[in-house]
N, C-alpha and C positions, 0 to 999 in steps of 0.2 A: 353556773359550769365551772366556774373556778372551783368552788367548796367540792362538787363533786370531783374533778380531779387531784385535789389536793394530796400532794405525799404518794403519787402513781408514779410508776416511772415513765419515761419517754416512749418504751417498747411496748409497753401495756397500754398507754394512750393510742401509739401509732397502731397497734394487733387490734385494738376494740373498736377504731374509727373506719379501718381499713376494712376488716371484716362485716360489720354494719354493711358497708358502702357494697363490698362484694356481694353479701346475701342478698340487698333490695336489688342490685343490679340483675342479681341472676334471675331473681324471681321474677322482673318483669319481663326479662329476655325469654325464660321460663315461659311465661303466658303467651307471651306474641307468639314464640315459636311453637308452642301449640296450637294455636290459631290456625297458623300460617300451613302446619303438618296437616291438619286436618282437613284443610282447605285443600290443600294439593292431593290428599289420597282420595279426597271425595271427589276433584278433577279423574284423576287416574283412573278410579274403580269405573264412573260415567264413560269413560274413554273404552274401558273393557266392554262395559255392556253395550257401548254404541258397536263395536268390535263384533262381538258375539253376535249381535242384530243382523247384522249385515251378512256375517258368516253363516246365518242359518239359511237363506235362500241357497249356497252353496252346497250346503247339508238336502237341502230341497231336490236339489238338480239333480243330488245322485241317487236319491230314492224314485226320483222320476215322474215326482208328483206335482211340479211347477215348472212353466216356464221362465227360465231366469233371462232377466232384463240387462241392458248394458252394465259394466261395472261401474259401482260408485266410487269416485276419485277419494272420498273421504276413507275409504279402506285401506288400511296400512297392510293388511294381510295378502300375501299370496298364496292362492291356493291352487296345486295341481293334482290331476289323478291320474293312476295311468292302471288299464286292465291287465288282466294274467298274462296276455300275449305281449305287456310294455308297449302299448300303444296309447299315449297320452289322449284320454276322453274328455278332459276337462282344464281350463285354465281360467283362473279369475280375473289377471291382467293380461291382455292380449299382447302388450308392450314388452313384458319382462317374462322372459322364458329362462327357467331353470334347470340345471342339469338333475337327473333322478339322484336319488339317495341310493346307496348301496345295502344300506341295511337300515331297521327301523330304531326309532331314538332320535336324540340330538345330534346335532353337526354343524359344522361350520362351512359354508362354502363361498367362493368366489365368483361371482359374475362381472367379467367387466372389470369397472373401479370400483365396485358397492361389494361390501361382505354382507352375508346373510347367516340369520340364525336358522336354523332347518329345523323340524320335529317332525319325522316321517311314521306312519303305523297303518298296520295293515286293516282293512276292512272289507271282508270276504274273500272276493276274490281281486281286488282293487288295490291298489296302495296309494293313501292319501299322503300329499305333502304341502305342510304347510310353513311358509317362510316369512322372515319380518327382517328389514335393512338394521345392521347394527346402529349406524347414525342416527335413526329414529330413537334407538334407548339410551344413548349416548345424549343425545339433545333432552330428552326427557328428564333423565338424570342431572344434567347442568342445571337446566330450568329449576328442578324441585332442589337441588342445593343452595343456588342462589337465594331462591325465596326463605329458605330458613336461615338464609348467614343476613338478610335482612335485617330482622331483632337485634340480632347480634352487633352486628357494625353500625346500626342506630343507637344503644347502648352505651357502646364505646365511648362518644363525647361526654356523656352525662356520668359515664364511671370514672373519667379525666378529670372531670370538672369535681367530682365529689373528693376525689383522691388528691388534687390540687389545693382544694378549701381545707382539707382535713389536715392534712400535712401541716400547712401554713397555721392552721388552730393549733395545731398539739406543738408546735415549733415557735410559737408567740415567746412563750417562757424565755427562750433562750436569746430571739429578740430585744425582750424588755431588759432583760442582764446586760447584753452586750451596749445597748445605749446606758445602763446604770454606770457601767463601768467605765465606758468612755465619757461619761460626764466628770467622774471623779476630778480634783485637782491633783495634781504632782506629789504635792506634798500630805495628802490625804493618806492615813494609814490606819483608819481604822477597818475593822473586818467588815466584809460585804453580805447582808442579810439574806440569809438562803431560807425563811420562811415561804410557803407555798411552791417552792420549787420542786420541778421533779427529781427521781432520785440521780438521774446521772448528772445533771444539773448541779445537784445539790454535792456531790462528790467531788468535781470540779471546783465547787464555791469552796468547799471545805478546806481543800489543796488550795487553793489560791489565799485564803485567808489565814493558812499554815506560814505560807511562803511569805506573806504579808507581815507577819507576826515577826518571824526570822529575819527579816529586813530590818523592820524596825529595832529589833534586838541589836543587829549590826551597826545602824546608824547612830544608836545609843552609844554604842560602844566607841565609834569614830569618831563621835563628839565629845566624849568624856576622854576621849586619848586628843585629841585635840586642844581640849582646854587643859589635860595635865600638860600635853608638850609646851605649849604656849607660857604656862607658869614656871617649868622647867628652865626654859631657854631664857627667861627675863633674867634669871639672877646669873648667869655667865654671859649672857650678853652686855647687863650692866657695868659688868667686873671688868670687860673688855672695853667698855667707854670711859671708867675712871684710869685704867692701867694706860690708855692712848694717851689721856690729857697730861699723867705723871710725865710719858715721855716726852709729849711736848713742852713742858714745863722745864724739864732737866737741865740744871746750867754747866754740868762738867760730865766729863764721859764715863766716869763712875756710875755718877745718878742715871746717865743716859742707857749703859749697860744694864743694870740694874732692874731699870724700867723695861727695855727690851726684852730680857729674860722672862722676868715676870708676864709680859703681852704676848712670847711665843707660848709659855704654860699656858694662858686664858686660853688662846686660839685653839691650842693642842686639846683642852679638857673640851671646848665648845666643838670642836670636832669628832670628838668620841660620845659625846653626846648624841650629836647628830646622826651617827653613823649608827648608834644604837636604835634611834627614833626611827631610821629607814629598814633596820632589821626586822623591829618588832613589825611595822608596817606590813613587811612584805611577808612575815613570817604569820600576820593575822589574817589578811586578806586572801591569800594563796590559796588555789584549787587545790583539794586533797588528792586529785588525781595527776594535776599538770606536772609535766617534767617529771616523773617517777621513772626511775628504772632499778634494774638489778645492778648493786654496786658492792665492792669488797671494803668492806666498813672497818676491817681491819688495818687497811692500809691508809684509808682516810684518818683513822685517830692516831697513827701513826706517824701522818706527816703533822698533824696539828702539834703533837709532842714536840718533835723538831722545831716545828717553828716558837714554842715556849722555852725550849731549854736554856737559850743562851739569855732570857730576860730573867727566867729562873737561877742562874749561877751569875748574873749581875748583882740579882738582890740576896745574895748569901743563902739561897734555899736551896735544897737537893729534890730534886723531882726525878721520880723511878715510874716507871712503866713496865707493865706487864701483859701482854697481849697475845691473844691467840690467834694467831694467823689463819687466814682465807675465812674469815667470817661475814657472811655475805647476807644483806637485807635488800628489800625493796623499798624507795624511798628516795627523796628528791638531796641529790649531793651536797648544795652549797647551804641547804638549811640542819642538815644533820652534821655538817662541818661546824656550823656553828652554835650546837650544841656542847661537843668539844671543847672549842675554842672559849667557851664564854663558861664553861665549869672551870677550865685551867686557867683562864684571866681573874675569876672569883676565887679560885684559892691562893695563887700569886698575891691578889692584891690585899686579902685581909689574913694572911700568913706573916706573922713576924719573923726575921732572921732571928737565930739559924732556926729553920722549921724543914717542914719536911712534906711533900705534895705525893701521894702516888695512886696512879691510876690505872685500874686493871679492868682487863676486857675479855669477857670469855661469856660461854653458852650455858643454860641450864634448861634441858628440854626443847621446847620449840622457840624458847625465850634468847634474845643476847642482852648480855647484862654488862651496864658501862658503870662503874662505881670509881669518883673521884673521893680521896678523903686527905685531908689536911691537918696539921697541927696548930691552926689557928685560934681566935677565942671559942669557936662553936657559935651557934644559935640557938639561944633557950627555947623550952618547948613551947611555950605560950607564944612565940615569934614563928617557928616553922612553916605555919600555913599561911603567912602574910608576906614573907620573904619572896616569894611568886608573884606576889603583885606588882603592877608598875609602880615605878618611883619610888617604891619603899626601901627605905633603910633604916636598920637596928639604929634605936639611940644610942649614941656613945662612942658611936663608930667613927674612928678618925680615919679609915683609908676613904679616898674620895670613890666616887664610883655615878654611873648614871641612874642606877637602881631600875634597869631594866634588863640585864643580863640574864637573873635568872627566869622573869616574865618572857623571853625570849625563848630560853630553853623548854620551860614548861608548856608554851604555845607549840612549838615543832613535835614535841614528843606527842601531845594529844594528837595532833594532825597526823601522824605516823602510827596512831592506835595503841600508844605504849605508857607506862605510867612513871612516874617520878618520885621520889620519896626522898626525905632528908632527917639523919638521925645522927647522934653522935659519933666521934672516930673512935677508935678503941682505946679501952680506958678511961673513957668519958671525956677524952680531950679532944678539940678540934669538931669538927664536922664532916660527914660522909653522905655525900648526895648518889643516889643508886639511880640508875635509869634502866627499864626494862622494855626493849622492843621485839617485836615480832620477827623471826628469823627467816628468810626467803628459804622455802622448801620445795618449789617447783624448779624444773628445768628454763633457763633462759630461752627465749623465744630466737631462732635463729636469724 
């Protein structure tokens, strides 16, 4: 049975078994109905034969050839006859007197509380009227209908049992699949076997396997991130421990002040690293659609430039910004703010004084282009793809950093369906980071 249904969809399975059950039930019900209908028709025709035989004596009376006995109680017809003068000359049931029909043919008359179906015809000089109570017709119709329904009602429980068994049989692979999934360990990320499953269940399992694969990739990234973060935190925490010991051992105020300054710097570096770790975690795990809104990207970038202006001046650097106003995009404000902040922080960190940093924000077609250029040492071509990796720092770089700033920028840009590229600055000096994001083109919701 399983081999027969292998690869067949649930719809086809259900259709096959239900049609088979319906056809078999219909065949049985049709045979039984035919038997009962034939029996009822035989009884009906026998009834008519008897009524016609009973009516012959009335015909004999009309011909004047026999003497009519008392009415037969089994005769359901009431026969009456009138002569040319309107005198009733015959009545088959003395207890039932019906009015004379006004014209030949069929008609309905009411006599007391009984409704009658009447047929009148002219025979020579006589008018003959035959009547039958309507309740008799209705009783015969009801009896015939019930007897025809008996086979159908008898087949319904059998059909219900067949449908119940068939549906359970067809849907049994889903039950086995549910038990298989329910018995898996929480840490098991192996794909689910979709062999011999129906088409619909196989689609569901394939989608579930794809989800498991993406979850496995996410967990792998998280484990790698945790390992890298633990490795990166080990150095500043060790340094803090040593600086705290030096502060405790300092004998004079000068040594204490120097150790305290070093300790504060170490705490600041550790705090900076932790902040970047949290920012990267938020950027990596954030939902692509959660918290999205239509925002003024120009105003957001302008605020970031204002935040870094004092720091640039303190470092002896020139910070210039050319921002096209009223550029709107759809995204997460906090994440997009971190893009501009990390690019500016990276430029300020690696550009020696006197140097120059330029930020340009403009549009090209349907793209928003953010470009940050500096006059620092630049990035060798062979290193340009790796600078976006977590905790990666170019060898020989004197500036301190967490190695997460550009990784955060790339992750946020990817989640906003944008692109990021790095090249040399003007004249081959410094570095130029360019980001392209899709521009908001639809009107905001009211």
